[in-house]
N, C-alpha and C positions, 0 to 999 in steps of 0.2 A: 504493499500499499505505500509506504514512503517514497516509492518510484514514482508513482502517480502525482504525488504532491510535490516531487521535485521536478518534475515536468510541468506541472501548473504553475511553479512559481518562476521556471525559466521562461514560459509564455508570458506570463505578467511581465515579467523586468523587459522583454523584447516588445512590449504594447500590443501582444496579441490577445487580447483581453477576452475576445468571444472563445477562443480555443481554451484559454484558462478557465474562463467559467464551466465549460463544457468539462474538463477533465477535474477541475475541484468538484463538481456535480456529480460526476462518476465516482467520487469517494463518499458520498454521502449515502449511496446505495448500501453499503455496508457500516456506515458509521453516521447513523442518523442524527445522533445526539454531539456531534463533532463542534462545538461552539467557533474554535479556529478555523474552521474549513467555511463557516458562514460567513465570519470576517473577512476570509480573505475574496469570497465571493463580493462581497459587498464592496470590497476594495476596487475589484475588476470593473463592478458596474461606476463606481464613482468615478473613476479612470474616464469610462466611456462616456460619462456624461447622464448617466441614467441614475438621478438621485432618486426617484422614487423607489426604483429596486434596490437600490444600495441600503436606502434606509429599512426598508423591508426586512433584509439578511442583517442588518445588524443590529435591531431589535430581536430578530429570532436568536442571533449570538447571543445578547444581553439576557433573553429568557433562558437560554441553555446553562450560560455562565455570566450571573451578575458580578463576578468577581474577575471579570477578564476587561482589564483597563484600557487595552488598546480600543476595543468597542467603543467605548464614552469617547476616548480622543478622537478617533476616525469619524465618528458620527457626528460630533459637536463639530468638526471640521466642515462639515455640508451646511448645517445650521447656520454656520458662521459664514460660510460663503453666500446663503442665502438672505441673509440677517433676519433671521428667525432667532431673536433674541428669546423670545420666551420658551419654545421648545429646548433651546440651547442649554438656557439657566436649568430649568427642569433635569433634562438629562444628567448635566453633571453634578445637581445635587444629589440626584439617586446614587450616581457613583461614588461619591463621596461617603454616602451612608453606609456603601457596600464596603468601601475600601479607604476608610478614614485618614490612614497615614500615606496616602498616596498625593505629594504635593504636586505633581505634574497636573494631576485633575484640579486642584485648587487654585494654580494658576491660571489655568483655561478659565474656571469660573470667574476669576477676578477680571482677566481680560473681555468675557462677556457682561460682568456688572460695567466696566468702564465703556464699553460701545453703547450699553443701555443707560448711559447717564446716572446709575446708581452707584455712585462714587464712594459713600461711606461703607458700603458694603463691600467694595473692591479693597479698601483700606482694609479692613478685617479679615479678608481673604490674606491679602499680600503681609500682613503683618504677622499672622499666622505661621506662614510661609519661613518668613524670616526669622523667627523663634526657634525654628527647627534647621532652618538650613542659614545661618548667619552671612554664608559668604556666597548666597544665591544672587550675583549682580544683576540679573534680569529682573528681580523680583525689586529690587531696589530703583533699577530703571523706571519699572511701571509704577512704583509708588511716588518716585518723583514727579512723574507726568501727572497722577494723580493730585497731589499737594499742590501742585503748580495750578491746576485746571480749579481746584479748591480755593486759590488765594492763598494757602500757605506756603511762602514763598520760602521762609526759613527753613521748613521742613524738607519743601523740593530741594533747597541746597544740600541739605544734609545729606539726603537720599543719593544724589548725583556726586556729591564729594566720596562718597562710600564706594561707588563703582571704580572710582580711581584706583582705587586699592588693588584692583584687580585688573583693569583696562586702562592704562594711562596714557595711551597712545591715540584714542577715539576722538576724533574731531568732533563728533557729533555730540558728545557726552560734554566736552567743554563748550559747546554751543548753547548747548540747556542750561549749562550752568549760567553762562553769559546773560541768557534771557532771564534766569531766576533772579539773579543778582542786579540785572536792571530794574525788575518788576520791584526789588526790594529797595530801590532806589540804593544801590549800592554802584554807581558809576563806575569807579576806577576798576573795581573787581571785575565788573561785567566786560570792560575793554579788555582788560586781561584775559579773560577766557575766551573771549573772541579772538585776539589775535593767537592765543595758544592753539585755536582750532585751526586757523590759519598755517601755523607753523605745523602742525599735524597733516595738513592736507592744504597745498597752494591751490587746488583747484576747488575749494570748498567756498562757492561763490555767496551764498547768504551771509557768512560770517564777513566778509570784506564789507556788504552795505551796513551791517549793523555795526561794525567798528568805525566806519567813515561817519555816520551818524552821530555817534557818541565824541566822536573827536572834535565835529562840528558843534555840538552842544557844548563842550570844553573852550570852546575859541579856538582850537589848533587846525586853523583852518589850511594849512600847507598838507598836515597829515591828512586830513579829511579831503580832500581833491585828490592826494595819491590814491588812496583806498578808492574813491568815487571811479578814477579812471581805472585802477586795477578791476574793478568789478565790471567796468563796460567792455573790457576785452574778453570778458569771458561767456560763457554760451547762455546766453539770457535773452529773452524776446526783444527785438526791435525797438518796441512800444517801451519798455523798461527803460532801454539806452537812450532813448531820444527824452524821455522825463529828467533821468539822472543829468544828461548833457544839458539841460534846459536850467536844472537846478544849479548846476557848476557855472554857468553862464551868468546866472543871477546874482549867485554870491560873489563871484569875481567881480562884477562891474560894481556890487557895493562893498567889498573888500577894497578895490583899487580906489574906490571913491574916498575911502577914509584915511587914506595914505597922506 
């Protein structure tokens, strides 16, 4: 029987989903209660874009083995793609009741709560994860984003700073830190982090615009102009470039008029 399963898996990997389904289904003739096979058939249907049949097979797998974590993860992906937050949250809540120590399911649930604007519940789940996995930088990332949305900028800063203990070369984290410091009215620290973002990825254009605006706010026109110019040299829409060039021209006229 393992030969059939191996063959089906190979067919799946090659993208031959119909043949994989047929082969997996033949296994069910002698293993009718095999939850893993139903899960695999559902994966094939999901990859084929037949979400209705995928859901049906995932639910059958869940019925046969309610402690099979992969079923909750895979089916919740379908619900997430279809923006079905209600069913996704219900499914993951059931999964956590069955497998309370599975932090992956809790993280998925937190992200559903985030998408469903139930931010306080997302915070609860993410803090629960970090209590048990204090080095889970993905949870710090999501918790930082949630606190930023809630306006808890100091908490957002603390969580983004925690990520840097594990990933100190990530330009996006420095960018988010810059945003949090800026929202917290700590302009120098915000600017410093935007510049660090650029230092770790010279092509990360959003940080150039942010840095230019903060330089301008501090009255550092020469630095602001330099970063605006660099920003306009990047792959941004022409309409945006035109707006920045107009801004530069207006400020240069004002700046030159004050000399």
